[in-house]
N, C-alpha and C positions, 0 to 999 in steps of 0.2 A: 755130781756129773751132769744131771739133767738141768740143774740151774745154770751151770757154766755154759752149756750148749745154748740155752735160751738167751744168755747175755751175748754170745758171739753172733747169733742170728740177727739180733736187733739192729746193730750197725749196718749189716749188709742190707737189711730191708730199707733202712733210711737212705743208704746210698742209691738203691734202686729207685726210690721215690724221687730223689734229687735228680737223677738222670732223666726220669720221665718229665719232671718239671722243666728241665733245661731243653728237652725236645719240644715241649709246648711253647717255650719262650722263642726258640728259633723259628717255629712255624708262624707264630704271631708276628715276629719281626719281618718275615717274608711277606705276610699279608699286609703289613704296614708299608713296606716298600711299594707294593702294587697300588695301594691306596694313594700314596704320594705321587706316583706316576700318573694316576688317573686325575688327581687334583691338579697337577701341573698342566695336563692336556686341557682340562676344563677351563682353567684360567687363560690359556692361550686362545682357545676358541672364543671366549668372552671378549678378549682384546681385539680379535679379528672382526667380530661382529660390531664392536664399537667403532672401529675404523671404517667399516662399510657404511654404517649410519652417517658418520661424518662426511663421507664421500657423497652419499645420497643428498644430504642437506646442502652441500656445496653445489651439487648439480641442480637442485631445485632453485636455489638462489640465482644461479646462472640462467635457468629457464625463465624465472620471474623477470629478470632484467631484459631478457629478450622479448617477453610479452609487452613490457612497457615500451620498448623501442618500436615494436610492431604497431602498438596503439597510436604512437606519435606519427608513424608513417601513414596510418589509416586516416588520421585527421588531415594530414597534408596531401594525401594522394587518394581521393575518393574514387578515382578511376580504377584503382587497383584493389578496391574493397573486397571483391569476391576472392581474389587470390590471398589477400592478407587474412581474411576470415578463415580460410582453409588452413593457413599457417598457424593462426591462433588456436584453432580447434586441435590441430596436431600437437601443438605445445601443451594445451590443456590435457590432452590424453597422456602425454609424457609425464606431466605433473601427477596425474592420477596414478600412473604406474609407479612413480617414485614413492608416492604416499603409501600405496599398497605394499611396496617393498619394505618401506620403513616399518609399517605396522607388523609385517611378517617378521622382520628382524627384531622388533621389540619383544614379540612373543617368544622368539627363540632365546633372547637374552634372559627373559624371566625363567624359561625352562632350565637354562644353564646355571642360573643363580640358585635355583632349587636343587639341582644336582650337586652344585658346589657345597651348599649348606648340608646336604645329606652326607657327602663325602667327609666333610669336617667332623660331623657328629660321629660317624663310624670310626674315624681316626682317633677321636678322643676316647671312644669306648675301648678300642684296641690298646691304646696307651695305658688306660686304667687297668686292663687285664694283665698287661706286661708287668706293670708296677706291682700288682698283687702277687703274681707268680714269682717275681724276683724276691719279694718279701718272704713268701713261704719257703723258697729255696734257702734263703739266709737263715730262717728259723730252723729248718731241718739240719743245716750244716752245724749250727750251734748244738743241737741235740746230739748229733753224731760225735762231736768233740767231747761233750759231757759224758756220753756213754763210753767212749774210749778211755777217758780218765778213770771212770768208775771201774771199768774192767781191769785196768792196770792196778788200781788199789786193791781190788779183790784178789788178784793174782799174788800180790805181795803178802796179803794176809794168809792166803792158802799155803804159800811156801813156808811162812812162819809156823803155821799149825802143823804142817808135815814134819818140819824140823823138830818141833816140840814132841810130836808123837814118836819120832825115832828115839829121842832121848828117854822118853818114858819106857819104851820097850827095852832099851839097854839097862835101865835101872831095875826093871822087873827081872831081867836075867841075872843081874848081880845079886838081887835079893834071893833068888832061888839058890844060887851057889853059896851065899854066906848070909843066911837069914838072921842069925843071932847078932852079927856085927852091924848089918846095914838096916835092921828092921825099923828102928825109930826114925832115922834120917830119911831113908828111902821111902818109907810108907807115907810120911808127912809130905815129902816133895811130890810123891805120886798122886796123892789126893789133891793137892793144890794144882798140879799140872793138868790133871784130869778135868777139874772144874773149869780151868782156863780154856782147855781144848773144846769142852762142850759149849762154852760161851762163844768161842770163835766160830764153831760149826753153826750155831744158831744165827749168828750175824750173816754168815754166808747164805743160809737158807732164806733169810729176809731179803 
């Protein structure tokens, strides 16, 4: 009986372990979704920064063309030199501002690229953990199926032994009622059945 109880408990324990692994898988999948959302936002931010840099470059090119135009006007209109110089200085300051903005944007892009690389590494790690847990869950499931089959086989053997034991008891009763008539046949069958019963019990204990 104690051996039968141990066999029954084992599949329940395996099912509990599988349930725990499934919960871990669901938790990791939620974390994976959060990382995917973060990754998407980081990529969008990087695209926006790239667009801003392109706009800054276009503005600088426009400013440079204006400087050239002002220099030509300076050569042809020396009387307006002071005013044109002020305009040139103003445009130079604008260029410096654009350059500073571009440098700041470049540093932000590098930071976002590092964040993106880190997020991808974390995502790969989580996917590896999910694959490992799914493999373990599959293994436990196979063990559970095997344990159920073994339990069914043992139950069949137990029923067979119980039936044989009942037959032996009936033969013993017949022997007590008519010992002279059934002695040889019954006793021989009794010894054979008893040995078979002991062998089956030993298998169940194993």
